[in-house]
ZADO-1210 file (C-alpha; in nm, 4 decimals, padded with zeros to 6 digits):
<atoms>
<atom x="-00.0037" y="-00.0123" z="00.0195" code="MET" pos="1"/>
<atom x="00.1235" y="00.3839" z="-00.0865" code="GLY" pos="2"/>
<atom x="00.1705" y="00.6832" z="00.1452" code="THR" pos="3"/>
<atom x="-00.0350" y="00.9356" z="-00.0524" code="THR" pos="4"/>
<atom x="-00.3415" y="01.1041" z="00.0185" code="ALA" pos="5"/>
<atom x="-00.5944" y="01.1007" z="-00.2128" code="ILE" pos="6"/>
<atom x="-00.6239" y="01.4700" z="-00.1421" code="SER" pos="7"/>
<atom x="-00.3216" y="01.4960" z="-00.3160" code="VAL" pos="8"/>
<atom x="-00.4531" y="01.3864" z="-00.6349" code="LEU" pos="9"/>
<atom x="-00.7405" y="01.6134" z="-00.6234" code="SER" pos="10"/>
<atom x="-00.5727" y="01.8880" z="-00.6753" code="ASN" pos="11"/>
<atom x="-00.4621" y="01.7283" z="-01.0625" code="GLN" pos="12"/>
<atom x="-00.8144" y="01.5864" z="-01.0838" code="VAL" pos="13"/>
<atom x="-00.9759" y="01.9578" z="-01.0588" code="LEU" pos="14"/>
<atom x="-00.7036" y="02.0874" z="-01.3022" code="SER" pos="15"/>
<atom x="-00.8328" y="01.8672" z="-01.5588" code="ARG" pos="16"/>
<atom x="-01.1924" y="01.9677" z="-01.5066" code="VAL" pos="17"/>
<atom x="-01.1157" y="02.3311" z="-01.5068" code="GLU" pos="18"/>
<atom x="-01.2431" y="02.4071" z="-01.1192" code="GLU" pos="19"/>
<atom x="-01.0201" y="02.5785" z="-00.8104" code="ALA" pos="20"/>
<atom x="-00.9562" y="02.4280" z="-00.4934" code="ASN" pos="21"/>
<atom x="-01.2248" y="02.3957" z="-00.3060" code="PRO" pos="22"/>
<atom x="-01.4445" y="02.3521" z="-00.6360" code="PRO" pos="23"/>
<atom x="-01.7461" y="02.5662" z="-00.6553" code="ALA" pos="24"/>
<atom x="-01.9569" y="02.3096" z="-00.8964" code="PHE" pos="25"/>
<atom x="-01.8234" y="01.9706" z="-00.7676" code="TRP" pos="26"/>
<atom x="-01.8340" y="01.9120" z="-00.3725" code="SER" pos="27"/>
<atom x="-01.4800" y="01.8122" z="-00.2557" code="LEU" pos="28"/>
<atom x="-01.5977" y="01.5239" z="-00.0288" code="THR" pos="29"/>
<atom x="-01.8684" y="01.3838" z="-00.1384" code="ARG" pos="30"/>
<atom x="-01.7710" y="01.3595" z="-00.5458" code="GLU" pos="31"/>
<atom x="-01.4047" y="01.4077" z="-00.6070" code="VAL" pos="32"/>
<atom x="-01.2593" y="01.1947" z="-00.2851" code="TYR" pos="33"/>
<atom x="-01.5139" y="00.9617" z="-00.4156" code="SER" pos="34"/>
<atom x="-01.4321" y="00.9533" z="-00.7466" code="ALA" pos="35"/>
<atom x="-01.0799" y="00.9331" z="-00.6809" code="LEU" pos="36"/>
<atom x="-01.1652" y="00.6266" z="-00.4412" code="ILE" pos="37"/>
<atom x="-01.3639" y="00.4652" z="-00.7058" code="GLU" pos="38"/>
<atom x="-01.0769" y="00.4991" z="-00.9487" code="ALA" pos="39"/>
<atom x="-00.8339" y="00.3115" z="-00.7025" code="CYS" pos="40"/>
<atom x="-01.1314" y="00.0262" z="-00.6985" code="ASN" pos="41"/>
<atom x="-01.1971" y="00.0008" z="-01.0617" code="ASP" pos="42"/>
<atom x="-00.7912" y="-00.0338" z="-01.1066" code="LEU" pos="43"/>
<atom x="-00.8003" y="-00.2765" z="-00.8837" code="LEU" pos="44"/>
<atom x="-01.0253" y="-00.4998" z="-01.0471" code="LEU" pos="45"/>
<atom x="-00.8749" y="-00.4736" z="-01.3515" code="LEU" pos="46"/>
<atom x="-00.4892" y="-00.5019" z="-01.2757" code="VAL" pos="47"/>
<atom x="-00.5152" y="-00.6709" z="-00.8973" code="GLY" pos="48"/>
<atom x="-00.1647" y="-00.8216" z="-00.8486" code="ARG" pos="49"/>
<atom x="-00.0118" y="-01.0366" z="-00.5520" code="PRO" pos="50"/>
<atom x="00.1032" y="-00.7090" z="-00.3623" code="SER" pos="51"/>
<atom x="-00.2698" y="-00.6533" z="-00.3312" code="PHE" pos="52"/>
<atom x="-00.3876" y="-00.9659" z="-00.1996" code="LEU" pos="53"/>
<atom x="-00.4561" y="-01.0513" z="00.1528" code="VAL" pos="54"/>
<atom x="-00.5446" y="-01.3665" z="00.3619" code="ASN" pos="55"/>
<atom x="-00.8360" y="-01.4204" z="00.6090" code="GLN" pos="56"/>
<atom x="-00.9643" y="-01.6663" z="00.7788" code="PRO" pos="57"/>
<atom x="-01.3874" y="-01.6900" z="00.7435" code="PHE" pos="58"/>
<atom x="-01.6071" y="-01.8983" z="00.9103" code="ASN" pos="59"/>
<atom x="-01.8625" y="-02.0611" z="00.6809" code="LEU" pos="60"/>
<atom x="-02.2189" y="-02.0427" z="00.8160" code="VAL" pos="61"/>
<atom x="-02.3689" y="-02.4133" z="00.8368" code="PRO" pos="62"/>
<atom x="-02.6763" y="-02.5592" z="00.6332" code="ASN" pos="63"/>
<atom x="-02.6885" y="-02.2796" z="00.3752" code="THR" pos="64"/>
<atom x="-02.5004" y="-02.2322" z="00.0360" code="VAL" pos="65"/>
<atom x="-02.4958" y="-01.8620" z="00.0419" code="TRP" pos="66"/>
<atom x="-02.2131" y="-01.6822" z="00.2346" code="GLN" pos="67"/>
<atom x="-02.1664" y="-01.3232" z="00.2885" code="THR" pos="68"/>
<atom x="-01.7843" y="-01.1652" z="00.1332" code="VAL" pos="69"/>
<atom x="-01.6586" y="-00.9848" z="00.4448" code="PRO" pos="70"/>
<atom x="-01.6672" y="-00.6312" z="00.5091" code="LYS" pos="71"/>
<atom x="-01.3367" y="-00.4678" z="00.3392" code="GLY" pos="72"/>
<atom x="-01.2965" y="-00.6557" z="00.0540" code="GLN" pos="73"/>
<atom x="-01.3706" y="-00.5996" z="-00.3058" code="LEU" pos="74"/>
<atom x="-01.3631" y="-00.9021" z="-00.4832" code="LEU" pos="75"/>
<atom x="-01.2565" y="-01.2998" z="-00.3502" code="ILE" pos="76"/>
<atom x="-00.9866" y="-01.4697" z="-00.5912" code="THR" pos="77"/>
<atom x="-00.9502" y="-01.8410" z="-00.3947" code="ASP" pos="78"/>
<atom x="-01.0802" y="-02.0073" z="-00.1254" code="ILE" pos="79"/>
<atom x="-00.8605" y="-02.2730" z="00.1018" code="LEU" pos="80"/>
<atom x="-01.0610" y="-02.5248" z="00.2469" code="GLY" pos="81"/>
<atom x="-00.9645" y="-02.7050" z="00.5708" code="PRO" pos="82"/>
<atom x="-00.6782" y="-02.9564" z="00.3270" code="SER" pos="83"/>
<atom x="-00.7151" y="-02.8421" z="-00.0356" code="SER" pos="84"/>
<atom x="-00.8197" y="-02.5550" z="-00.2195" code="PRO" pos="85"/>
<atom x="-01.2117" y="-02.5502" z="-00.3494" code="LEU" pos="86"/>
<atom x="-01.2589" y="-02.5730" z="-00.6953" code="TRP" pos="87"/>
<atom x="-01.4063" y="-02.2487" z="-00.8440" code="ARG" pos="88"/>
<atom x="-01.7319" y="-02.2234" z="-01.0316" code="VAL" pos="89"/>
<atom x="-01.9403" y="-02.0143" z="-01.1580" code="SER" pos="90"/>
<atom x="-02.3194" y="-01.9851" z="-01.0484" code="LEU" pos="91"/>
<atom x="-02.3834" y="-02.0897" z="-01.4395" code="PHE" pos="92"/>
<atom x="-02.2241" y="-02.4253" z="-01.3715" code="ASP" pos="93"/>
<atom x="-02.3835" y="-02.4967" z="-01.0959" code="MET" pos="94"/>
<atom x="-02.7134" y="-02.4085" z="-01.2483" code="ASP" pos="95"/>
<atom x="-02.6544" y="-02.5594" z="-01.6145" code="TYR" pos="96"/>
<atom x="-02.3392" y="-02.7457" z="-01.5971" code="VAL" pos="97"/>
<atom x="-02.4358" y="-02.9922" z="-01.3847" code="GLN" pos="98"/>
<atom x="-02.2142" y="-03.2598" z="-01.3392" code="THR" pos="99"/>
<atom x="-02.2152" y="-03.4639" z="-00.9633" code="SER" pos="100"/>
<atom x="-02.4900" y="-03.2755" z="-00.8310" code="TRP" pos="101"/>
<atom x="-02.8709" y="-03.2098" z="-00.9258" code="SER" pos="102"/>
<atom x="-03.0869" y="-02.9009" z="-01.0118" code="SER" pos="103"/>
<atom x="-03.1871" y="-02.8890" z="-00.6034" code="ASP" pos="104"/>
<atom x="-02.7975" y="-02.8327" z="-00.5381" code="TRP" pos="105"/>
<atom x="-02.9049" y="-02.5688" z="-00.2867" code="GLU" pos="106"/>
<atom x="-03.0369" y="-02.7982" z="-00.0654" code="SER" pos="107"/>
<atom x="-02.6838" y="-03.0280" z="-00.0716" code="ASP" pos="108"/>
<atom x="-02.5281" y="-03.0455" z="00.2411" code="VAL" pos="109"/>
<atom x="-02.1423" y="-03.2025" z="00.3492" code="ALA" pos="110"/>
<atom x="-01.8748" y="-03.2088" z="00.6167" code="PRO" pos="111"/>
<atom x="-01.6521" y="-02.9429" z="00.3936" code="VAL" pos="112"/>
<atom x="-01.7853" y="-02.7799" z="00.0750" code="PRO" pos="113"/>
<atom x="-01.5754" y="-02.8800" z="-00.2399" code="SER" pos="114"/>
<atom x="-01.6087" y="-02.6035" z="-00.4596" code="ARG" pos="115"/>
<atom x="-01.7405" y="-02.2030" z="-00.4266" code="TRP" pos="116"/>
<atom x="-01.8622" y="-01.9523" z="-00.6915" code="PHE" pos="117"/>
<atom x="-01.8806" y="-01.5578" z="-00.6925" code="PRO" pos="118"/>
<atom x="-02.2168" y="-01.4045" z="-00.6983" code="VAL" pos="119"/>
<atom x="-02.1687" y="-01.0413" z="-00.7686" code="GLY" pos="120"/>
<atom x="-01.9692" y="-00.7803" z="-00.4877" code="PHE" pos="121"/>
<atom x="-02.1695" y="-00.8992" z="-00.1277" code="THR" pos="122"/>
<atom x="-02.2008" y="-01.2586" z="-00.1929" code="THR" pos="123"/>
<atom x="-02.0479" y="-01.5606" z="-00.2677" code="PHE" pos="124"/>
<atom x="-02.1778" y="-01.9584" z="-00.2576" code="GLY" pos="125"/>
<atom x="-02.0221" y="-02.2948" z="-00.1462" code="VAL" pos="126"/>
<atom x="-02.1176" y="-02.6475" z="-00.2488" code="HIS" pos="127"/>
<atom x="-02.2204" y="-02.8776" z="-00.0998" code="PRO" pos="128"/>
<atom x="-02.3359" y="-02.6313" z="00.2080" code="ALA" pos="129"/>
<atom x="-02.1031" y="-02.7190" z="00.5451" code="PRO" pos="130"/>
<atom x="-02.3296" y="-02.9359" z="00.7927" code="SER" pos="131"/>
<atom x="-02.1404" y="-02.7710" z="01.0958" code="ALA" pos="132"/>
<atom x="-01.9251" y="-02.4483" z="01.1223" code="PRO" pos="133"/>
<atom x="-01.6024" y="-02.4475" z="00.9595" code="ILE" pos="134"/>
<atom x="-01.3207" y="-02.2389" z="00.9374" code="GLN" pos="135"/>
<atom x="-01.1380" y="-02.1392" z="00.5564" code="VAL" pos="136"/>
<atom x="-00.8696" y="-01.9061" z="00.4448" code="MET" pos="137"/>
<atom x="-01.0250" y="-01.6420" z="00.1994" code="LEU" pos="138"/>
<atom x="-00.7770" y="-01.4814" z="-00.0274" code="THR" pos="139"/>
<atom x="-00.9081" y="-01.1691" z="-00.1447" code="SER" pos="140"/>
<atom x="-00.8554" y="-00.7876" z="-00.2601" code="ILE" pos="141"/>
<atom x="-00.9143" y="-00.5345" z="-00.0325" code="PRO" pos="142"/>
<atom x="-01.0763" y="-00.2080" z="-00.0592" code="TYR" pos="143"/>
<atom x="-00.8390" y="00.0406" z="-00.0683" code="PRO" pos="144"/>
<atom x="-01.0110" y="00.2185" z="00.2310" code="THR" pos="145"/>
<atom x="-01.2321" y="00.0854" z="00.5034" code="THR" pos="146"/>
<atom x="-01.3612" y="00.4885" z="00.5362" code="ASN" pos="147"/>
<atom x="-01.6917" y="00.5228" z="00.5036" code="THR" pos="148"/>
<atom x="-01.8267" y="00.7557" z="00.3017" code="TYR" pos="149"/>
<atom x="-01.7997" y="01.0595" z="00.2721" code="PRO" pos="150"/>
<atom x="-01.4410" y="01.0112" z="00.2396" code="TYR" pos="151"/>
<atom x="-01.2226" y="01.3152" z="00.4119" code="THR" pos="152"/>
<atom x="-00.9293" y="01.2908" z="00.1565" code="GLY" pos="153"/>
<atom x="-00.6905" y="01.1231" z="00.4494" code="ALA" pos="154"/>
<atom x="-00.7308" y="00.7969" z="00.2597" code="GLU" pos="155"/>
<atom x="-00.3825" y="00.6112" z="00.1007" code="THR" pos="156"/>
<atom x="-00.3667" y="00.5010" z="-00.2770" code="VAL" pos="157"/>
<atom x="-00.2733" y="00.1759" z="-00.2840" code="PRO" pos="158"/>
<atom x="-00.0391" y="00.2705" z="-00.6618" code="PHE" pos="159"/>
<atom x="00.2745" y="00.3694" z="-00.7246" code="HIS" pos="160"/>
<atom x="00.3303" y="00.7298" z="-00.8341" code="ASP" pos="161"/>
<atom x="00.4143" y="00.6719" z="-01.1866" code="GLU" pos="162"/>
<atom x="-00.0120" y="00.5536" z="-01.2347" code="TYR" pos="163"/>
<atom x="-00.1226" y="00.8463" z="-01.0421" code="PHE" pos="164"/>
<atom x="-00.1770" y="00.9881" z="-01.4004" code="VAL" pos="165"/>
<atom x="-00.4337" y="00.7114" z="-01.4764" code="ALA" pos="166"/>
<atom x="-00.6301" y="00.7882" z="-01.1304" code="LEU" pos="167"/>
<atom x="-00.6643" y="01.1342" z="-01.2061" code="GLU" pos="168"/>
<atom x="-00.8065" y="01.0637" z="-01.5422" code="GLN" pos="169"/>
<atom x="-01.0386" y="00.8124" z="-01.4821" code="TYR" pos="170"/>
<atom x="-01.1528" y="01.0641" z="-01.1854" code="ALA" pos="171"/>
<atom x="-01.1681" y="01.3545" z="-01.3927" code="ALA" pos="172"/>
<atom x="-01.4036" y="01.1521" z="-01.6530" code="HIS" pos="173"/>
<atom x="-01.6385" y="01.0240" z="-01.3855" code="TYR" pos="174"/>
<atom x="-01.6651" y="01.3915" z="-01.2362" code="LEU" pos="175"/>
<atom x="-01.7614" y="01.4516" z="-01.6164" code="ARG" pos="176"/>
<atom x="-02.0706" y="01.2337" z="-01.6065" code="VAL" pos="177"/>
<atom x="-02.2563" y="01.5438" z="-01.4502" code="LYS" pos="178"/>
<atom x="-02.2075" y="01.7629" z="-01.7046" code="GLU" pos="179"/>
<atom x="-02.3372" y="01.5519" z="-01.9746" code="THR" pos="180"/>
<atom x="-02.3395" y="01.6870" z="-02.3230" code="GLY" pos="181"/>
<atom x="-02.0443" y="01.7568" z="-02.5207" code="VAL" pos="182"/>
<atom x="-01.8115" y="01.8001" z="-02.2064" code="GLU" pos="183"/>
<atom x="-01.8850" y="01.4426" z="-02.0851" code="PHE" pos="184"/>
<atom x="-01.8370" y="01.2935" z="-02.4543" code="GLN" pos="185"/>
<atom x="-01.4594" y="01.4896" z="-02.4075" code="GLU" pos="186"/>
<atom x="-01.4063" y="01.2885" z="-02.1586" code="SER" pos="187"/>
<atom x="-01.3945" y="00.9484" z="-02.2595" code="LEU" pos="188"/>
<atom x="-01.1055" y="01.0064" z="-02.4196" code="GLY" pos="189"/>
<atom x="-00.9696" y="01.0443" z="-02.0550" code="LEU" pos="190"/>
<atom x="-01.1283" y="00.7407" z="-01.9882" code="TYR" pos="191"/>
<atom x="-00.9763" y="00.5664" z="-02.3239" code="ARG" pos="192"/>
<atom x="-00.6367" y="00.6884" z="-02.2015" code="SER" pos="193"/>
<atom x="-00.7010" y="00.5561" z="-01.8413" code="TYR" pos="194"/>
<atom x="-00.7599" y="00.1996" z="-01.9892" code="LEU" pos="195"/>
<atom x="-00.4676" y="00.2221" z="-02.1936" code="THR" pos="196"/>
<atom x="-00.2455" y="00.2813" z="-01.8672" code="LEU" pos="197"/>
<atom x="-00.4197" y="-00.0048" z="-01.7242" code="ALA" pos="198"/>
<atom x="-00.2932" y="-00.2493" z="-01.9851" code="GLU" pos="199"/>
<atom x="00.0204" y="-00.1066" z="-01.9638" code="ARG" pos="200"/>
<atom x="00.0480" y="-00.1580" z="-01.5764" code="MET" pos="201"/>
<atom x="-00.0315" y="-00.5164" z="-01.6046" code="THR" pos="202"/>
<atom x="00.2739" y="-00.5755" z="-01.8309" code="GLU" pos="203"/>
<atom x="00.4974" y="-00.3878" z="-01.6388" code="ILE" pos="204"/>
<atom x="00.3612" y="-00.5202" z="-01.2776" code="GLU" pos="205"/>
<atom x="00.4072" y="-00.9322" z="-01.3936" code="SER" pos="206"/>
<atom x="00.5860" y="-01.0069" z="-01.6876" code="ARG" pos="207"/>
<atom x="00.5670" y="-01.3903" z="-01.5990" code="LYS" pos="208"/>
<atom x="00.1524" y="-01.3210" z="-01.5942" code="ASP" pos="209"/>
<atom x="00.0535" y="-01.5178" z="-01.8933" code="PRO" pos="210"/>
<atom x="-00.2482" y="-01.3455" z="-01.9407" code="LEU" pos="211"/>
<atom x="-00.3080" y="-00.9767" z="-01.8671" code="VAL" pos="212"/>
<atom x="-00.6061" y="-00.7413" z="-01.9282" code="PHE" pos="213"/>
<atom x="-00.7353" y="-00.6243" z="-02.2270" code="SER" pos="214"/>
<atom x="-01.0121" y="-00.3755" z="-02.3991" code="ARG" pos="215"/>
<atom x="-01.0592" y="-00.5990" z="-02.6114" code="ALA" pos="216"/>
<atom x="-01.4372" y="-00.6587" z="-02.4912" code="LEU" pos="217"/>
<atom x="-01.3063" y="-00.8933" z="-02.2729" code="GLY" pos="218"/>
<atom x="-01.0411" y="-01.0982" z="-02.4558" code="GLY" pos="219"/>
<atom x="-00.7683" y="-01.2773" z="-02.2832" code="LEU" pos="220"/>
<atom x="-00.4148" y="-01.1607" z="-02.4432" code="VAL" pos="221"/>
<atom x="-00.0782" y="-01.3190" z="-02.3764" code="GLY" pos="222"/>
<atom x="00.2091" y="-01.0457" z="-02.3271" code="ILE" pos="223"/>
<atom x="00.4211" y="-00.9976" z="-02.6369" code="ASP" pos="224"/>
<atom x="00.7940" y="-00.9518" z="-02.4862" code="SER" pos="225"/>
<atom x="00.8897" y="-00.7783" z="-02.8496" code="ILE" pos="226"/>
<atom x="00.7364" y="-00.4398" z="-02.9650" code="ARG" pos="227"/>
<atom x="00.7547" y="-00.2656" z="-03.3159" code="LYS" pos="228"/>
<atom x="00.7472" y="00.1029" z="-03.3576" code="ARG" pos="229"/>
</atoms>
């Protein structure tokens, strides 16, 4: 995690939307700081790396497949059971790609679950449901801050300073949604620049990663070590 407060980045964001500090058109605490936190959230989702991962024990609720993502966690990436990792599947798999379970899988119960699946940002499922309380280890990407809205500006940016410009571009685009019309259309250029930096960031952060974020409509693209100019 970094040590730079989001209030430091707010000056450049306001400059990009041609505002003074404090701004007259946008609320500093309720809109500008929120835009920067949203930028951090989005960049973490696109290029979350091991340096941003945390492990924490979690007690599964017995006799139900539905579990609540613990507070402060943005995205679960893996679940380790008492003796082995749980196999990751999807809710679609559970409903339509049935193998060793039936259509009433929500009623299945066992001492230890075999698989898990994400359900949005606040819920995940395990199957079969544990028949008794059991502790697993969650690996997840945390939110950049645990502070509640409205933000104070003291929240820190969890990225290296060379990526501050990407966060500023996203936040400026985010703010211009309020302006609508031509102003918002012009801000789409900032968003495209942000996506380009996000894609480049994945290459710099982990050259060994076989898959990187791509703007190609969710397509998975390998890293090309040779670039032509």
